[in-house]
C-alpha positions as a printed NumPy array, in Angstrom:
array([[-215.075, -223.467, -163.232],
       [-215.891, -221.454, -166.335],
       [-219.227, -220.399, -164.82 ],
       [-217.525, -219.207, -161.61 ],
       [-215.011, -217.157, -163.608],
       [-217.852, -215.596, -165.568],
       [-219.732, -214.74 , -162.365],
       [-216.573, -213.21 , -160.866],
       [-216.078, -211.089, -163.99 ],
       [-219.673, -209.891, -163.849],
       [-219.428, -208.958, -160.185],
       [-216.104, -207.225, -160.725],
       [-217.718, -205.236, -163.519],
       [-220.614, -204.28 , -161.251],
       [-218.258, -203.278, -158.443],
       [-216.133, -201.241, -160.828],
       [-219.227, -199.505, -162.225],
       [-220.471, -198.882, -158.708],
       [-217.152, -197.213, -157.875],
       [-216.828, -195.173, -161.061],
       [-220.345, -193.694, -161.228],
       [-220.275, -192.085, -157.748],
       [-216.864, -190.575, -158.634],
       [-218.366, -189.057, -161.781],
       [-221.324, -187.679, -159.816],
       [-218.943, -186.329, -157.19 ],
       [-216.86 , -184.652, -159.882],
       [-219.911, -182.969, -161.381],
       [-221.137, -181.956, -157.92 ],
       [-217.762, -180.467, -157.033],
       [-217.632, -178.543, -160.298],
       [-221.165, -177.224, -159.773],
       [-220.441, -176.293, -156.174],
       [-217.286, -174.435, -157.229],
       [-219.247, -172.58 , -159.909],
       [-221.942, -171.545, -157.44 ],
       [-219.335, -170.491, -154.895],
       [-217.551, -168.346, -157.473],
       [-220.869, -166.746, -158.425],
       [-221.551, -165.843, -154.808],
       [-218.063, -164.414, -154.385],
       [-218.353, -162.418, -157.605],
       [-221.707, -161.037, -156.507],
       [-220.301, -160.021, -153.135],
       [-217.323, -158.354, -154.803],
       [-219.611, -156.524, -157.223],
       [-221.789, -155.202, -154.404],
       [-218.765, -154.148, -152.355],
       [-217.253, -152.297, -155.317],
       [-220.555, -150.618, -156.174],
       [-221.   , -149.444, -152.593],
       [-217.464, -148.04 , -152.5  ],
       [-218.082, -146.244, -155.79 ],
       [-221.394, -144.81 , -154.566],
       [-219.751, -143.597, -151.358],
       [-216.948, -141.893, -153.313],
       [-219.446, -140.175, -155.611],
       [-221.508, -139.066, -152.635],
       [-218.407, -137.608, -150.996],
       [-217.61 , -135.746, -154.222],
       [-221.105, -134.295, -154.417],
       [-221.167, -133.325, -150.748],
       [-217.773, -131.609, -151.035],
       [-219.028, -129.584, -153.996],
       [-222.239, -128.723, -152.16 ],
       [-220.323, -127.501, -149.113],
       [-218.125, -125.338, -151.329],
       [-221.202, -123.776, -152.938],
       [-222.774, -123.222, -149.52 ],
       [-219.703, -121.272, -148.422],
       [-219.677, -119.281, -151.651],
       [-223.38 , -118.467, -151.309],
       [-222.605, -116.484, -148.139],
       [-220.287, -114.156, -150.05 ],
       [-220.862, -110.475, -149.424],
       [-219.784, -109.79 , -152.992],
       [-222.853, -111.586, -154.315],
       [-225.101, -109.649, -151.958],
       [-223.571, -106.378, -153.197],
       [-223.741, -107.574, -156.828],
       [-220.   , -107.005, -157.055],
       [-219.502, -109.585, -159.793],
       [-215.817, -108.804, -160.284],
       [-215.042, -109.656, -156.654],
       [-217.41 , -112.617, -156.702],
       [-215.774, -113.913, -159.866],
       [-212.43 , -114.168, -158.054],
       [-214.048, -116.083, -155.193],
       [-215.878, -118.377, -157.612],
       [-212.677, -119.104, -159.539],
       [-210.927, -120.084, -156.295],
       [-213.749, -122.527, -155.51 ],
       [-213.646, -123.982, -159.022],
       [-209.919, -124.637, -158.791],
       [-210.144, -126.117, -155.299],
       [-212.936, -128.474, -156.321],
       [-211.304, -129.421, -159.615],
       [-214.524, -128.458, -161.384],
       [-214.878, -127.64 , -165.059],
       [-216.868, -124.46 , -164.563],
       [-218.933, -122.41 , -162.136],
       [-221.969, -120.354, -163.06 ],
       [-224.533, -118.092, -161.435],
       [-228.063, -118.19 , -162.85 ],
       [-230.851, -115.776, -161.872],
       [-234.525, -116.612, -161.436],
       [-235.343, -115.092, -164.835],
       [-233.373, -117.911, -166.449],
       [-230.37 , -115.821, -167.46 ],
       [-226.727, -116.491, -166.733],
       [-225.249, -113.817, -164.494],
       [-221.73 , -115.218, -164.365],
       [-219.902, -117.917, -166.299],
       [-216.218, -118.54 , -165.605],
       [-215.72 , -119.983, -169.089],
       [-216.647, -116.639, -170.622],
       [-214.982, -113.28 , -170.171],
       [-216.516, -110.793, -167.736],
       [-217.434, -108.337, -170.514],
       [-219.095, -110.899, -172.813],
       [-222.893, -110.904, -173.024],
       [-224.142, -114.163, -171.541],
       [-226.911, -116.311, -173.032],
       [-229.912, -117.805, -171.276],
       [-229.201, -120.693, -168.952],
       [-230.058, -124.3  , -169.692],
       [-233.612, -125.302, -168.694],
       [-232.339, -127.405, -165.778],
       [-230.321, -124.499, -164.361],
       [-233.184, -122.046, -164.842],
       [-235.521, -124.38 , -162.977],
       [-233.118, -124.656, -160.045],
       [-232.87 , -120.862, -159.8  ],
       [-236.652, -120.439, -159.858],
       [-237.955, -123.368, -157.86 ],
       [-235.356, -125.432, -156.002],
       [-235.497, -125.39 , -152.203],
       [-232.373, -127.475, -151.662],
       [-229.212, -128.482, -153.546],
       [-229.7  , -130.881, -156.433],
       [-227.612, -132.807, -158.941],
       [-228.703, -132.343, -162.534],
       [-228.986, -135.033, -165.15 ],
       [-226.588, -134.881, -168.074],
       [-227.27 , -131.872, -170.339],
       [-225.657, -130.011, -173.223],
       [-223.887, -126.813, -172.203],
       [-225.276, -123.619, -173.735],
       [-221.827, -122.072, -174.223],
       [-219.585, -125.101, -174.796],
       [-222.063, -127.38 , -176.57 ],
       [-220.593, -130.351, -174.688],
       [-222.312, -132.773, -172.33 ],
       [-222.167, -131.617, -168.712],
       [-223.361, -132.509, -165.223],
       [-223.641, -130.043, -162.381],
       [-224.539, -129.444, -158.749],
       [-227.081, -126.676, -158.264],
       [-227.276, -124.645, -155.049],
       [-230.231, -122.222, -154.666],
       [-229.641, -118.962, -152.845],
       [-231.589, -115.759, -152.203],
       [-229.554, -112.588, -152.334],
       [-230.671, -108.965, -152.498],
       [-234.308, -110.046, -152.651],
       [-233.771, -112.24 , -155.729],
       [-233.381, -115.949, -156.242],
       [-230.225, -117.329, -157.825],
       [-228.572, -120.691, -158.251],
       [-224.86 , -121.397, -158.056],
       [-223.837, -124.155, -160.48 ],
       [-220.696, -126.209, -160.033],
       [-220.067, -128.05 , -163.305],
       [-218.208, -131.3  , -162.702],
       [-215.534, -132.671, -164.989],
       [-216.797, -135.91 , -166.557],
       [-213.209, -137.137, -166.846],
       [-212.996, -136.788, -163.07 ],
       [-215.997, -139.111, -162.77 ],
       [-214.235, -141.616, -165.002],
       [-211.141, -141.446, -162.796],
       [-213.362, -142.239, -159.813],
       [-214.427, -145.403, -161.656],
       [-210.861, -146.373, -162.506],
       [-209.64 , -145.844, -158.945],
       [-211.874, -148.706, -157.806],
       [-209.249, -151.118, -159.239],
       [-211.805, -153.423, -160.806],
       [-210.705, -156.573, -162.692],
       [-209.772, -155.872, -166.343],
       [-212.745, -157.889, -167.583],
       [-215.233, -155.718, -165.685],
       [-217.148, -152.867, -167.302],
       [-218.524, -150.054, -165.154],
       [-220.472, -146.877, -165.813],
       [-222.068, -143.993, -163.935],
       [-225.623, -143.179, -165.038],
       [-227.771, -140.127, -164.463],
       [-231.419, -140.29 , -163.39 ],
       [-232.518, -140.92 , -166.982],
       [-230.203, -143.882, -167.478],
       [-227.793, -141.856, -169.63 ],
       [-224.076, -142.614, -169.324],
       [-221.977, -139.902, -167.661],
       [-218.776, -141.906, -167.278],
       [-217.577, -145.278, -168.542],
       [-214.514, -147.443, -168.095],
       [-214.373, -148.273, -171.819],
       [-214.585, -145.777, -174.694],
       [-215.499, -143.039, -172.222],
       [-215.701, -140.157, -174.722],
       [-217.683, -142.207, -177.224],
       [-220.257, -143.409, -174.683],
       [-220.961, -140.11 , -172.877],
       [-224.567, -139.115, -173.527],
       [-225.623, -142.541, -174.807],
       [-228.326, -144.554, -173.109],
       [-227.498, -147.563, -170.974],
       [-229.241, -150.874, -171.817],
       [-232.925, -150.44 , -171.003],
       [-232.966, -153.382, -168.586],
       [-230.132, -151.821, -166.575],
       [-231.668, -148.338, -166.6  ],
       [-235.019, -149.703, -165.427],
       [-233.397, -151.716, -162.638],
       [-231.389, -148.726, -161.354],
       [-234.585, -146.669, -161.161],
       [-236.491, -149.448, -159.418],
       [-233.962, -150.333, -156.713],
       [-231.262, -148.512, -154.784],
       [-229.076, -151.614, -154.824],
       [-229.301, -154.815, -156.835],
       [-227.289, -157.313, -158.895],
       [-228.296, -158.508, -162.342],
       [-226.727, -160.454, -165.209],
       [-226.094, -158.356, -168.294],
       [-223.95 , -158.814, -171.403],
       [-221.932, -155.679, -172.131],
       [-221.147, -154.416, -175.623]])
């Protein structure tokens, strides 16, 4: 009788173990599956948000380019009537919510700068603006640069134009705070960090400590990946 009881206890223990172990494995499998599912969802959400942000930025750039195209056809510029052209340029700047608007000639000099009075002698343009006036065949967006007059970090859209037999470039200087607002309007989760980089991997706008981070370099791994691929997802620890 004692032997039978012992055998029953052993078998009950084996049955119980056989029931418990699969439950533990199932629990681990469910947890792992949930983790992988959340990763996939997070990746999809990241890509969707990034695409929406890119589309909004592209719309902003195209709107500015169209405004410069319209301004480039001004008869005042053709006549070199800078007083009349200044009024037209100021209207474009206000409509586009831009920080500034400049005209640069192919000799690298500023011809007009809305941040400076009409009677003030203007300095030479930044190298990027001078290059656009001399060489550019189509509109281009400049990498972040330090303004000659303001000394602050700026980004601009350059639009080349030939007028009166000379080459010029119209420069619409964007407000970096406006770029940050574009980031914030994406309604990303509070834990997310997002930034807009220029072609050199330098930060133009950031969701955290925006003013402090402008002009600083993004992590090298991120900058390299953005140059290598138009769209991608990578794991990165933010600081």
